[in-house]
N, CA, C and O atoms as a Tripos MOL2 file, in Angstrom:
@<TRIPOS>MOLECULE
protein
  292   291    73     0     0
PROTEIN
NO_CHARGES

@<TRIPOS>ATOM
      1 N          18.4550   44.3950    6.6950 N.3       1 MET1
      2 CA         17.7390   43.7170    5.3450 C.3       1 MET1
      3 C          16.6650   42.4550    5.9900 C.2       1 MET1
      4 O          16.6210   41.8940    7.0850 O.2       1 MET1
      5 N          15.9240   42.3410    4.8440 N.am      2 THR2
      6 CA         15.0240   41.3790    5.3950 C.3       2 THR2
      7 C          15.3030   39.8740    5.1900 C.2       2 THR2
      8 O          16.0210   39.5990    4.2290 O.2       2 THR2
      9 N          14.8780   38.9400    5.8920 N.am      3 ILE3
     10 CA         15.2260   37.4020    5.9010 C.3       3 ILE3
     11 C          14.9600   37.1730    4.3840 C.2       3 ILE3
     12 O          15.9340   36.7810    3.7410 O.2       3 ILE3
     13 N          13.5690   37.3930    3.5870 N.am      4 GLY4
     14 CA         13.7780   37.2560    2.1310 C.3       4 GLY4
     15 C          14.3840   37.4950    1.3120 C.2       4 GLY4
     16 O          14.4560   36.6500    0.4200 O.2       4 GLY4
     17 N          15.2010   38.8650    1.1590 N.am      5 LYS5
     18 CA         16.0460   39.3510    0.7320 C.3       5 LYS5
     19 C          17.5250   38.8250    0.7830 C.2       5 LYS5
     20 O          18.2330   38.8190   -0.2240 O.2       5 LYS5
     21 N          17.9500   38.3880    1.9970 N.am      6 LEU6
     22 CA         19.0330   37.6500    2.4280 C.3       6 LEU6
     23 C          18.9640   36.3930    1.8050 C.2       6 LEU6
     24 O          19.9120   35.9850    1.1330 O.2       6 LEU6
     25 N          17.7790   35.6360    1.9830 N.am      7 CYS7
     26 CA         17.9730   33.9330    1.3010 C.3       7 CYS7
     27 C          18.0130   34.2490   -0.0890 C.2       7 CYS7
     28 O          18.7160   33.4760   -0.7400 O.2       7 CYS7
     29 N          17.2910   35.4420   -0.9220 N.am      8 ALA8
     30 CA         17.4060   35.7590   -2.2880 C.3       8 ALA8
     31 C          18.8210   35.6550   -2.4330 C.2       8 ALA8
     32 O          19.2820   34.6870   -3.0380 O.2       8 ALA8
     33 N          19.7130   36.7020   -1.8610 N.am      9 GLN9
     34 CA         21.0700   37.1570   -2.0910 C.3       9 GLN9
     35 C          21.9240   35.6510   -1.9240 C.2       9 GLN9
     36 O          22.8170   35.3070   -2.6980 O.2       9 GLN9
     37 N          21.5540   35.0200   -1.0040 N.am     10 THR10
     38 CA         22.2350   33.7690   -0.8700 C.3      10 THR10
     39 C          22.2020   32.5390   -1.8320 C.2      10 THR10
     40 O          23.1460   31.7890   -2.0780 O.2      10 THR10
     41 N          20.7030   32.4670   -2.4160 N.am     11 MET11
     42 CA         20.5140   31.7360   -3.8110 C.3      11 MET11
     43 C          21.0450   32.0480   -4.7650 C.2      11 MET11
     44 O          21.4410   31.2110   -5.5760 O.2      11 MET11
     45 N          21.1880   33.2460   -4.9130 N.am     12 ASP12
     46 CA         21.6660   33.7300   -5.9240 C.3      12 ASP12
     47 C          23.3000   33.2960   -6.1670 C.2      12 ASP12
     48 O          23.8190   33.5070   -7.2630 O.2      12 ASP12
     49 N          23.8930   32.8110   -5.3000 N.am     13 GLN13
     50 CA         25.3820   32.7300   -5.1730 C.3      13 GLN13
     51 C          25.4660   31.3380   -5.4320 C.2      13 GLN13
     52 O          26.5650   30.8990   -5.7700 O.2      13 GLN13
     53 N          24.3240   30.4250   -5.3170 N.am     14 LEU14
     54 CA         24.8890   29.0400   -5.4020 C.3      14 LEU14
     55 C          25.0240   28.4530   -6.5540 C.2      14 LEU14
     56 O          24.3170   28.8730   -7.4700 O.2      14 LEU14
     57 N          25.9290   27.3700   -6.8090 N.am     15 LEU15
     58 CA         26.1350   26.8200   -8.1240 C.3      15 LEU15
     59 C          25.4690   26.1490   -8.5890 C.2      15 LEU15
     60 O          25.6390   25.9460   -9.7910 O.2      15 LEU15
     61 N          24.3010   25.4150   -7.8430 N.am     16 GLU16
     62 CA         23.0900   24.6650   -8.4790 C.3      16 GLU16
     63 C          21.9560   25.7810   -8.7680 C.2      16 GLU16
     64 O          21.9270   26.8450   -8.1490 O.2      16 GLU16
     65 N          21.0950   25.4560   -9.6960 N.am     17 GLY17
     66 CA         20.0020   26.4230  -10.0750 C.3      17 GLY17
     67 C          18.8570   26.1300   -9.2090 C.2      17 GLY17
     68 O          18.4490   25.0160   -8.8800 O.2      17 GLY17
     69 N          18.3590   27.3690   -8.8580 N.am     18 VAL18
     70 CA         17.0330   27.2770   -8.1230 C.3      18 VAL18
     71 C          16.0920   28.1830   -8.8060 C.2      18 VAL18
     72 O          16.3390   29.3630   -9.0560 O.2      18 VAL18
     73 N          14.9010   27.5100   -9.1190 N.am     19 GLN19
     74 CA         13.8790   27.8200   -9.4920 C.3      19 GLN19
     75 C          12.6960   27.5230   -8.6300 C.2      19 GLN19
     76 O          12.4290   26.4640   -8.0620 O.2      19 GLN19
     77 N          11.8870   28.9080   -8.6370 N.am     20 LEU20
     78 CA         10.4490   28.6050   -7.9080 C.3      20 LEU20
     79 C           9.2780   28.8320   -8.8880 C.2      20 LEU20
     80 O           9.4440   29.8410   -9.5730 O.2      20 LEU20
     81 N           8.2390   28.2150   -9.1090 N.am     21 ILE21
     82 CA          7.5220   28.4520   -9.8840 C.3      21 ILE21
     83 C           6.0220   28.3400   -9.1960 C.2      21 ILE21
     84 O           5.8850   27.6250   -8.2030 O.2      21 ILE21
     85 N           4.9060   29.0620   -9.7460 N.am     22 ASP22
     86 CA          3.8740   29.1050   -8.8700 C.3      22 ASP22
     87 C           2.8150   27.8080   -9.5350 C.2      22 ASP22
     88 O           3.2210   26.9690  -10.3400 O.2      22 ASP22
     89 N           1.6710   27.8640   -9.1000 N.am     23 PHE23
     90 CA          0.8470   26.8570   -9.3000 C.3      23 PHE23
     91 C          -0.0110   27.2930  -10.6600 C.2      23 PHE23
     92 O          -1.0220   26.6390  -10.9130 O.2      23 PHE23
     93 N           0.3150   28.2190  -11.4060 N.am     24 ASN24
     94 CA          0.3050   28.7570  -12.8170 C.3      24 ASN24
     95 C           1.4990   28.2500  -13.7790 C.2      24 ASN24
     96 O           1.5230   28.5130  -14.9810 O.2      24 ASN24
     97 N           2.3300   27.6120  -13.2180 N.am     25 TRP25
     98 CA          3.7140   27.4090  -13.9570 C.3      25 TRP25
     99 C           4.3590   28.4750  -13.9840 C.2      25 TRP25
    100 O           5.3910   28.2280  -14.6080 O.2      25 TRP25
    101 N           4.3460   29.6320  -13.6310 N.am     26 GLN26
    102 CA          5.0070   30.8010  -13.8590 C.3      26 GLN26
    103 C           6.0350   30.8040  -12.8810 C.2      26 GLN26
    104 O           5.8830   30.4090  -11.7250 O.2      26 GLN26
    105 N           7.4460   31.4110  -13.5290 N.am     27 TYR27
    106 CA          8.6400   31.5680  -12.7610 C.3      27 TYR27
    107 C           8.3080   32.9080  -11.6820 C.2      27 TYR27
    108 O           7.8160   33.9880  -12.0100 O.2      27 TYR27
    109 N           8.7150   32.5020  -10.3850 N.am     28 ILE28
    110 CA          8.4790   33.3890   -9.5670 C.3      28 ILE28
    111 C           9.8090   34.0610   -9.1510 C.2      28 ILE28
    112 O           9.9880   35.2440   -8.8610 O.2      28 ILE28
    113 N          10.6560   33.0980   -9.1840 N.am     29 TYR29
    114 CA         12.1230   33.3760   -8.9640 C.3      29 TYR29
    115 C          12.8550   32.7380   -9.5940 C.2      29 TYR29
    116 O          12.3340   31.7230  -10.0570 O.2      29 TYR29
    117 N          14.1870   32.9320   -9.8980 N.am     30 VAL30
    118 CA         15.1210   32.2020  -10.2360 C.3      30 VAL30
    119 C          16.6360   32.8620   -9.9080 C.2      30 VAL30
    120 O          16.9750   34.0460   -9.8860 O.2      30 VAL30
    121 N          17.3710   31.7060   -9.6770 N.am     31 ASN31
    122 CA         18.7020   32.5140   -9.3980 C.3      31 ASN31
    123 C          19.6510   32.5080  -10.4170 C.2      31 ASN31
    124 O          19.3160   31.9820  -11.4780 O.2      31 ASN31
    125 N          20.7620   32.9830  -10.3160 N.am     32 ASN32
    126 CA         21.8670   33.3830  -11.4130 C.3      32 ASN32
    127 C          22.0420   32.0870  -12.1930 C.2      32 ASN32
    128 O          22.0010   32.0890  -13.4240 O.2      32 ASN32
    129 N          22.2360   30.9870  -11.4850 N.am     33 THR33
    130 CA         22.6350   29.8370  -12.3100 C.3      33 THR33
    131 C          21.6580   29.0800  -13.0160 C.2      33 THR33
    132 O          22.0730   28.0470  -13.5410 O.2      33 THR33
    133 N          20.4790   29.3550  -13.1440 N.am     34 ILE34
    134 CA         19.4050   28.9240  -13.6430 C.3      34 ILE34
    135 C          19.2070   29.8210  -14.7240 C.2      34 ILE34
    136 O          18.5600   29.3410  -15.6550 O.2      34 ILE34
    137 N          19.6940   31.3170  -14.8890 N.am     35 VAL35
    138 CA         19.6090   31.9430  -15.9550 C.3      35 VAL35
    139 C          20.5800   31.5470  -16.6880 C.2      35 VAL35
    140 O          20.2430   31.3580  -17.8570 O.2      35 VAL35
    141 N          21.8050   31.3210  -16.4190 N.am     36 LYS36
    142 CA         22.9130   30.9170  -16.9580 C.3      36 LYS36
    143 C          22.4860   29.5820  -17.8420 C.2      36 LYS36
    144 O          22.4270   29.6540  -19.0700 O.2      36 LYS36
    145 N          22.2270   28.5040  -17.2120 N.am     37 GLN37
    146 CA         21.6690   27.3520  -17.7910 C.3      37 GLN37
    147 C          20.5350   27.5270  -18.9590 C.2      37 GLN37
    148 O          20.6240   27.1280  -20.1200 O.2      37 GLN37
    149 N          19.6230   28.1150  -18.4490 N.am     38 SER38
    150 CA         18.6830   28.6630  -19.7610 C.3      38 SER38
    151 C          18.8690   29.2570  -20.9870 C.2      38 SER38
    152 O          18.0340   29.3160  -21.8900 O.2      38 SER38
    153 N          20.0900   29.7360  -20.9930 N.am     39 LYS39
    154 CA         20.5880   30.5530  -21.7390 C.3      39 LYS39
    155 C          20.2870   32.0360  -22.1480 C.2      39 LYS39
    156 O          20.7030   32.6480  -23.1310 O.2      39 LYS39
    157 N          19.3340   32.5170  -20.9940 N.am     40 CYS40
    158 CA         18.9020   33.8380  -20.7910 C.3      40 CYS40
    159 C          20.1350   34.5680  -20.5820 C.2      40 CYS40
    160 O          21.2140   34.0340  -20.3250 O.2      40 CYS40
    161 N          19.9390   35.7720  -20.7000 N.am     41 ARG41
    162 CA         20.5690   36.8450  -20.1530 C.3      41 ARG41
    163 C          20.4230   37.9880  -18.8050 C.2      41 ARG41
    164 O          21.2250   38.7190  -18.2240 O.2      41 ARG41
    165 N          18.9780   37.7070  -18.6720 N.am     42 LYS42
    166 CA         18.5260   38.2310  -17.5270 C.3      42 LYS42
    167 C          17.4110   37.3970  -16.8650 C.2      42 LYS42
    168 O          16.9450   36.3810  -17.3820 O.2      42 LYS42
    169 N          17.0460   37.8730  -15.7580 N.am     43 LYS43
    170 CA         16.1160   37.0540  -14.9680 C.3      43 LYS43
    171 C          15.1250   37.4430  -15.5730 C.2      43 LYS43
    172 O          14.3600   36.5450  -15.9240 O.2      43 LYS43
    173 N          14.7020   38.9980  -15.9640 N.am     44 GLU44
    174 CA         13.4260   39.2280  -16.4700 C.3      44 GLU44
    175 C          13.0860   38.5340  -17.7350 C.2      44 GLU44
    176 O          12.0490   38.9230  -18.2720 O.2      44 GLU44
    177 N          13.8280   37.4700  -18.3940 N.am     45 GLN45
    178 CA         13.4180   37.0070  -19.6090 C.3      45 GLN45
    179 C          12.7340   35.5130  -19.0680 C.2      45 GLN45
    180 O          12.1840   34.7670  -19.8790 O.2      45 GLN45
    181 N          12.8260   35.1950  -17.7250 N.am     46 LEU46
    182 CA         12.2620   34.1400  -17.6270 C.3      46 LEU46
    183 C          10.9840   34.6320  -16.5910 C.2      46 LEU46
    184 O           9.8820   34.1240  -16.7940 O.2      46 LEU46
    185 N          11.1520   35.6920  -15.4060 N.am     47 LEU47
    186 CA         10.1830   35.8160  -14.4080 C.3      47 LEU47
    187 C           8.9800   36.4010  -15.0270 C.2      47 LEU47
    188 O           8.9610   37.3940  -15.7550 O.2      47 LEU47
    189 N           7.8080   35.5550  -14.5980 N.am     48 GLY48
    190 CA          6.5400   36.1760  -15.0390 C.3      48 GLY48
    191 C           5.9940   35.2560  -16.1510 C.2      48 GLY48
    192 O           4.7760   35.0940  -16.2280 O.2      48 GLY48
    193 N           6.9430   34.5600  -17.1370 N.am     49 PHE49
    194 CA          6.6770   33.6680  -17.9330 C.3      49 PHE49
    195 C           6.2380   32.0010  -17.4400 C.2      49 PHE49
    196 O           6.4870   31.6190  -16.2960 O.2      49 PHE49
    197 N           5.7490   31.3480  -18.1780 N.am     50 THR50
    198 CA          5.4910   30.0470  -17.6110 C.3      50 THR50
    199 C           6.6070   29.1780  -18.2970 C.2      50 THR50
    200 O           7.2780   29.5760  -19.2490 O.2      50 THR50
    201 N           6.7310   27.9070  -17.6820 N.am     51 MET51
    202 CA          7.7770   26.9620  -18.2060 C.3      51 MET51
    203 C           7.5130   26.7310  -19.5450 C.2      51 MET51
    204 O           8.4450   26.8400  -20.3420 O.2      51 MET51
    205 N           6.1780   26.3710  -20.0120 N.am     52 MET52
    206 CA          5.5150   26.1050  -21.8360 C.3      52 MET52
    207 C           6.2770   27.4800  -22.5400 C.2      52 MET52
    208 O           7.1700   27.3180  -23.3720 O.2      52 MET52
    209 N           5.9300   28.5290  -22.2130 N.am     53 GLU53
    210 CA          6.2930   29.1630  -22.8770 C.3      53 GLU53
    211 C           7.9870   29.6620  -23.2990 C.2      53 GLU53
    212 O           8.3970   30.1900  -24.3320 O.2      53 GLU53
    213 N           8.6530   29.2920  -22.1760 N.am     54 LYS54
    214 CA         10.1220   29.3950  -22.3650 C.3      54 LYS54
    215 C          10.6750   28.1590  -23.0100 C.2      54 LYS54
    216 O          11.5770   28.2530  -23.8420 O.2      54 LYS54
    217 N          10.0890   26.8260  -22.6030 N.am     55 PHE55
    218 CA         10.6230   25.7280  -23.2150 C.3      55 PHE55
    219 C           9.4340   24.8820  -23.5530 C.2      55 PHE55
    220 O           8.8970   24.0820  -22.7860 O.2      55 PHE55
    221 N           9.0700   25.1550  -24.8270 N.am     56 PRO56
    222 CA          7.8000   24.6040  -25.6600 C.3      56 PRO56
    223 C           8.5050   22.9190  -25.6160 C.2      56 PRO56
    224 O           9.6650   22.5340  -25.7590 O.2      56 PRO56
    225 N           7.2840   22.2160  -25.3660 N.am     57 GLY57
    226 CA          7.4100   20.8530  -25.1820 C.3      57 GLY57
    227 C           7.6570   20.4140  -23.8670 C.2      57 GLY57
    228 O           7.3220   19.2640  -23.5810 O.2      57 GLY57
    229 N           8.2510   21.2190  -22.9110 N.am     58 ILE58
    230 CA          8.5060   20.7110  -21.4650 C.3      58 ILE58
    231 C           7.6080   19.5540  -20.9310 C.2      58 ILE58
    232 O           7.9590   18.4550  -20.5010 O.2      58 ILE58
    233 N           5.9810   20.2410  -21.1090 N.am     59 GLU59
    234 CA          5.2830   19.3820  -20.7980 C.3      59 GLU59
    235 C           4.8700   17.9610  -21.1520 C.2      59 GLU59
    236 O           3.9810   17.2350  -20.7080 O.2      59 GLU59
    237 N           5.8410   17.7860  -22.1400 N.am     60 LYS60
    238 CA          5.6660   16.1970  -22.7160 C.3      60 LYS60
    239 C           6.9010   15.5260  -21.8770 C.2      60 LYS60
    240 O           7.0370   14.3410  -22.1830 O.2      60 LYS60
    241 N           7.6800   15.9090  -21.0570 N.am     61 THR61
    242 CA          8.9680   15.3620  -20.6030 C.3      61 THR61
    243 C           8.5130   14.4330  -19.2060 C.2      61 THR61
    244 O           7.4100   14.5190  -18.6640 O.2      61 THR61
    245 N           9.3400   13.7680  -18.8810 N.am     62 ASP62
    246 CA          9.4380   12.9940  -17.5580 C.3      62 ASP62
    247 C           9.4740   14.0990  -16.2440 C.2      62 ASP62
    248 O           8.7300   14.0900  -15.2640 O.2      62 ASP62
    249 N          10.4010   14.8920  -16.5020 N.am     63 LEU63
    250 CA         10.6530   15.7830  -15.6730 C.3      63 LEU63
    251 C           9.2910   16.7670  -15.4260 C.2      63 LEU63
    252 O           8.9570   17.1190  -14.2950 O.2      63 LEU63
    253 N           8.7400   17.0600  -16.3450 N.am     64 PHE64
    254 CA          7.4220   17.7440  -16.1330 C.3      64 PHE64
    255 C           6.1890   16.7770  -15.4740 C.2      64 PHE64
    256 O           5.3280   17.2920  -14.7600 O.2      64 PHE64
    257 N           6.1890   15.4280  -15.7640 N.am     65 LYS65
    258 CA          5.5120   14.5530  -15.2350 C.3      65 LYS65
    259 C           5.5980   14.6210  -13.5530 C.2      65 LYS65
    260 O           4.6960   14.3250  -12.7690 O.2      65 LYS65
    261 N           6.6060   14.9780  -13.3160 N.am     66 MET66
    262 CA          7.0430   14.7640  -11.7400 C.3      66 MET66
    263 C           7.0640   15.9280  -11.2740 C.2      66 MET66
    264 O           6.7960   15.9710  -10.0730 O.2      66 MET66
    265 N           7.3140   17.0530  -11.8400 N.am     67 LEU67
    266 CA          6.7280   18.5770  -11.4290 C.3      67 LEU67
    267 C           5.1940   18.4930  -11.2490 C.2      67 LEU67
    268 O           4.5960   18.9020  -10.2540 O.2      67 LEU67
    269 N           4.6620   17.9450  -12.2710 N.am     68 HIS68
    270 CA          3.1510   18.0420  -12.1370 C.3      68 HIS68
    271 C           2.4270   17.3200  -10.7670 C.2      68 HIS68
    272 O           1.4790   17.7040  -10.0820 O.2      68 HIS68
    273 N           3.1940   16.2430  -10.6820 N.am     69 PHE69
    274 CA          2.7170   15.4540   -9.4420 C.3      69 PHE69
    275 C           3.1990   15.9850   -8.2360 C.2      69 PHE69
    276 O           2.4570   15.9320   -7.2550 O.2      69 PHE69
    277 N           4.4270   16.5390   -8.1290 N.am     70 CYS70
    278 CA          4.6330   17.4620   -6.9250 C.3      70 CYS70
    279 C           3.6730   18.5300   -6.5730 C.2      70 CYS70
    280 O           3.3830   18.8380   -5.4170 O.2      70 CYS70
    281 N           3.1730   19.1070   -7.7070 N.am     71 MET71
    282 CA          2.1810   20.3560   -7.6300 C.3      71 MET71
    283 C           0.9920   19.7980   -7.0070 C.2      71 MET71
    284 O           0.4380   20.4820   -6.1460 O.2      71 MET71
    285 N           0.4360   18.4690   -7.3600 N.am     72 GLN72
    286 CA         -0.5320   18.0560   -7.0730 C.3      72 GLN72
    287 C          -0.5460   17.4840   -5.5710 C.2      72 GLN72
    288 O          -1.5590   17.5270   -4.8730 O.2      72 GLN72
    289 N           0.4520   17.0430   -5.2230 N.am     73 GLU73
    290 CA          0.6500   16.3770   -4.0370 C.3      73 GLU73
    291 C           0.9340   17.5180   -2.9990 C.2      73 GLU73
    292 O           1.1560   17.2390   -1.8200 O.2      73 GLU73
@<TRIPOS>BOND
     1     1     2 1
     2     2     3 1
     3     3     4 2
     4     3     5 am
     5     5     6 1
     6     6     7 1
     7     7     8 2
     8     7     9 am
     9     9    10 1
    10    10    11 1
    11    11    12 2
    12    11    13 am
    13    13    14 1
    14    14    15 1
    15    15    16 2
    16    15    17 am
    17    17    18 1
    18    18    19 1
    19    19    20 2
    20    19    21 am
    21    21    22 1
    22    22    23 1
    23    23    24 2
    24    23    25 am
    25    25    26 1
    26    26    27 1
    27    27    28 2
    28    27    29 am
    29    29    30 1
    30    30    31 1
    31    31    32 2
    32    31    33 am
    33    33    34 1
    34    34    35 1
    35    35    36 2
    36    35    37 am
    37    37    38 1
    38    38    39 1
    39    39    40 2
    40    39    41 am
    41    41    42 1
    42    42    43 1
    43    43    44 2
    44    43    45 am
    45    45    46 1
    46    46    47 1
    47    47    48 2
    48    47    49 am
    49    49    50 1
    50    50    51 1
    51    51    52 2
    52    51    53 am
    53    53    54 1
    54    54    55 1
    55    55    56 2
    56    55    57 am
    57    57    58 1
    58    58    59 1
    59    59    60 2
    60    59    61 am
    61    61    62 1
    62    62    63 1
    63    63    64 2
    64    63    65 am
    65    65    66 1
    66    66    67 1
    67    67    68 2
    68    67    69 am
    69    69    70 1
    70    70    71 1
    71    71    72 2
    72    71    73 am
    73    73    74 1
    74    74    75 1
    75    75    76 2
    76    75    77 am
    77    77    78 1
    78    78    79 1
    79    79    80 2
    80    79    81 am
    81    81    82 1
    82    82    83 1
    83    83    84 2
    84    83    85 am
    85    85    86 1
    86    86    87 1
    87    87    88 2
    88    87    89 am
    89    89    90 1
    90    90    91 1
    91    91    92 2
    92    91    93 am
    93    93    94 1
    94    94    95 1
    95    95    96 2
    96    95    97 am
    97    97    98 1
    98    98    99 1
    99    99   100 2
   100    99   101 am
   101   101   102 1
   102   102   103 1
   103   103   104 2
   104   103   105 am
   105   105   106 1
   106   106   107 1
   107   107   108 2
   108   107   109 am
   109   109   110 1
   110   110   111 1
   111   111   112 2
   112   111   113 am
   113   113   114 1
   114   114   115 1
   115   115   116 2
   116   115   117 am
   117   117   118 1
   118   118   119 1
   119   119   120 2
   120   119   121 am
   121   121   122 1
   122   122   123 1
   123   123   124 2
   124   123   125 am
   125   125   126 1
   126   126   127 1
   127   127   128 2
   128   127   129 am
   129   129   130 1
   130   130   131 1
   131   131   132 2
   132   131   133 am
   133   133   134 1
   134   134   135 1
   135   135   136 2
   136   135   137 am
   137   137   138 1
   138   138   139 1
   139   139   140 2
   140   139   141 am
   141   141   142 1
   142   142   143 1
   143   143   144 2
   144   143   145 am
   145   145   146 1
   146   146   147 1
   147   147   148 2
   148   147   149 am
   149   149   150 1
   150   150   151 1
   151   151   152 2
   152   151   153 am
   153   153   154 1
   154   154   155 1
   155   155   156 2
   156   155   157 am
   157   157   158 1
   158   158   159 1
   159   159   160 2
   160   159   161 am
   161   161   162 1
   162   162   163 1
   163   163   164 2
   164   163   165 am
   165   165   166 1
   166   166   167 1
   167   167   168 2
   168   167   169 am
   169   169   170 1
   170   170   171 1
   171   171   172 2
   172   171   173 am
   173   173   174 1
   174   174   175 1
   175   175   176 2
   176   175   177 am
   177   177   178 1
   178   178   179 1
   179   179   180 2
   180   179   181 am
   181   181   182 1
   182   182   183 1
   183   183   184 2
   184   183   185 am
   185   185   186 1
   186   186   187 1
   187   187   188 2
   188   187   189 am
   189   189   190 1
   190   190   191 1
   191   191   192 2
   192   191   193 am
   193   193   194 1
   194   194   195 1
   195   195   196 2
   196   195   197 am
   197   197   198 1
   198   198   199 1
   199   199   200 2
   200   199   201 am
   201   201   202 1
   202   202   203 1
   203   203   204 2
   204   203   205 am
   205   205   206 1
   206   206   207 1
   207   207   208 2
   208   207   209 am
   209   209   210 1
   210   210   211 1
   211   211   212 2
   212   211   213 am
   213   213   214 1
   214   214   215 1
   215   215   216 2
   216   215   217 am
   217   217   218 1
   218   218   219 1
   219   219   220 2
   220   219   221 am
   221   221   222 1
   222   222   223 1
   223   223   224 2
   224   223   225 am
   225   225   226 1
   226   226   227 1
   227   227   228 2
   228   227   229 am
   229   229   230 1
   230   230   231 1
   231   231   232 2
   232   231   233 am
   233   233   234 1
   234   234   235 1
   235   235   236 2
   236   235   237 am
   237   237   238 1
   238   238   239 1
   239   239   240 2
   240   239   241 am
   241   241   242 1
   242   242   243 1
   243   243   244 2
   244   243   245 am
   245   245   246 1
   246   246   247 1
   247   247   248 2
   248   247   249 am
   249   249   250 1
   250   250   251 1
   251   251   252 2
   252   251   253 am
   253   253   254 1
   254   254   255 1
   255   255   256 2
   256   255   257 am
   257   257   258 1
   258   258   259 1
   259   259   260 2
   260   259   261 am
   261   261   262 1
   262   262   263 1
   263   263   264 2
   264   263   265 am
   265   265   266 1
   266   266   267 1
   267   267   268 2
   268   267   269 am
   269   269   270 1
   270   270   271 1
   271   271   272 2
   272   271   273 am
   273   273   274 1
   274   274   275 1
   275   275   276 2
   276   275   277 am
   277   277   278 1
   278   278   279 1
   279   279   280 2
   280   279   281 am
   281   281   282 1
   282   282   283 1
   283   283   284 2
   284   283   285 am
   285   285   286 1
   286   286   287 1
   287   287   288 2
   288   287   289 am
   289   289   290 1
   290   290   291 1
   291   291   292 2
@<TRIPOS>SUBSTRUCTURE
     1 MET1         2 RESIDUE 1 A MET
     2 THR2         6 RESIDUE 1 A THR
     3 ILE3        10 RESIDUE 1 A ILE
     4 GLY4        14 RESIDUE 1 A GLY
     5 LYS5        18 RESIDUE 1 A LYS
     6 LEU6        22 RESIDUE 1 A LEU
     7 CYS7        26 RESIDUE 1 A CYS
     8 ALA8        30 RESIDUE 1 A ALA
     9 GLN9        34 RESIDUE 1 A GLN
    10 THR10       38 RESIDUE 1 A THR
    11 MET11       42 RESIDUE 1 A MET
    12 ASP12       46 RESIDUE 1 A ASP
    13 GLN13       50 RESIDUE 1 A GLN
    14 LEU14       54 RESIDUE 1 A LEU
    15 LEU15       58 RESIDUE 1 A LEU
    16 GLU16       62 RESIDUE 1 A GLU
    17 GLY17       66 RESIDUE 1 A GLY
    18 VAL18       70 RESIDUE 1 A VAL
    19 GLN19       74 RESIDUE 1 A GLN
    20 LEU20       78 RESIDUE 1 A LEU
    21 ILE21       82 RESIDUE 1 A ILE
    22 ASP22       86 RESIDUE 1 A ASP
    23 PHE23       90 RESIDUE 1 A PHE
    24 ASN24       94 RESIDUE 1 A ASN
    25 TRP25       98 RESIDUE 1 A TRP
    26 GLN26      102 RESIDUE 1 A GLN
    27 TYR27      106 RESIDUE 1 A TYR
    28 ILE28      110 RESIDUE 1 A ILE
    29 TYR29      114 RESIDUE 1 A TYR
    30 VAL30      118 RESIDUE 1 A VAL
    31 ASN31      122 RESIDUE 1 A ASN
    32 ASN32      126 RESIDUE 1 A ASN
    33 THR33      130 RESIDUE 1 A THR
    34 ILE34      134 RESIDUE 1 A ILE
    35 VAL35      138 RESIDUE 1 A VAL
    36 LYS36      142 RESIDUE 1 A LYS
    37 GLN37      146 RESIDUE 1 A GLN
    38 SER38      150 RESIDUE 1 A SER
    39 LYS39      154 RESIDUE 1 A LYS
    40 CYS40      158 RESIDUE 1 A CYS
    41 ARG41      162 RESIDUE 1 A ARG
    42 LYS42      166 RESIDUE 1 A LYS
    43 LYS43      170 RESIDUE 1 A LYS
    44 GLU44      174 RESIDUE 1 A GLU
    45 GLN45      178 RESIDUE 1 A GLN
    46 LEU46      182 RESIDUE 1 A LEU
    47 LEU47      186 RESIDUE 1 A LEU
    48 GLY48      190 RESIDUE 1 A GLY
    49 PHE49      194 RESIDUE 1 A PHE
    50 THR50      198 RESIDUE 1 A THR
    51 MET51      202 RESIDUE 1 A MET
    52 MET52      206 RESIDUE 1 A MET
    53 GLU53      210 RESIDUE 1 A GLU
    54 LYS54      214 RESIDUE 1 A LYS
    55 PHE55      218 RESIDUE 1 A PHE
    56 PRO56      222 RESIDUE 1 A PRO
    57 GLY57      226 RESIDUE 1 A GLY
    58 ILE58      230 RESIDUE 1 A ILE
    59 GLU59      234 RESIDUE 1 A GLU
    60 LYS60      238 RESIDUE 1 A LYS
    61 THR61      242 RESIDUE 1 A THR
    62 ASP62      246 RESIDUE 1 A ASP
    63 LEU63      250 RESIDUE 1 A LEU
    64 PHE64      254 RESIDUE 1 A PHE
    65 LYS65      258 RESIDUE 1 A LYS
    66 MET66      262 RESIDUE 1 A MET
    67 LEU67      266 RESIDUE 1 A LEU
    68 HIS68      270 RESIDUE 1 A HIS
    69 PHE69      274 RESIDUE 1 A PHE
    70 CYS70      278 RESIDUE 1 A CYS
    71 MET71      282 RESIDUE 1 A MET
    72 GLN72      286 RESIDUE 1 A GLN
    73 GLU73      290 RESIDUE 1 A GLU
């Protein structure tokens, strides 16, 4: 088993949501908790989509401002 696969399996079991987004704001990894919190049924409903596609208006929130700051820094 590779380290990447082991890490993904471990993160899938966490009670806290884990999401990795790329510099285009696309989801590249989500754990099972984020899927439940988003009210999606499958990871594939998030993966490859942008945050803005899945959560219209998110770019107007304080959370998004902080995420944008983190992307820039």
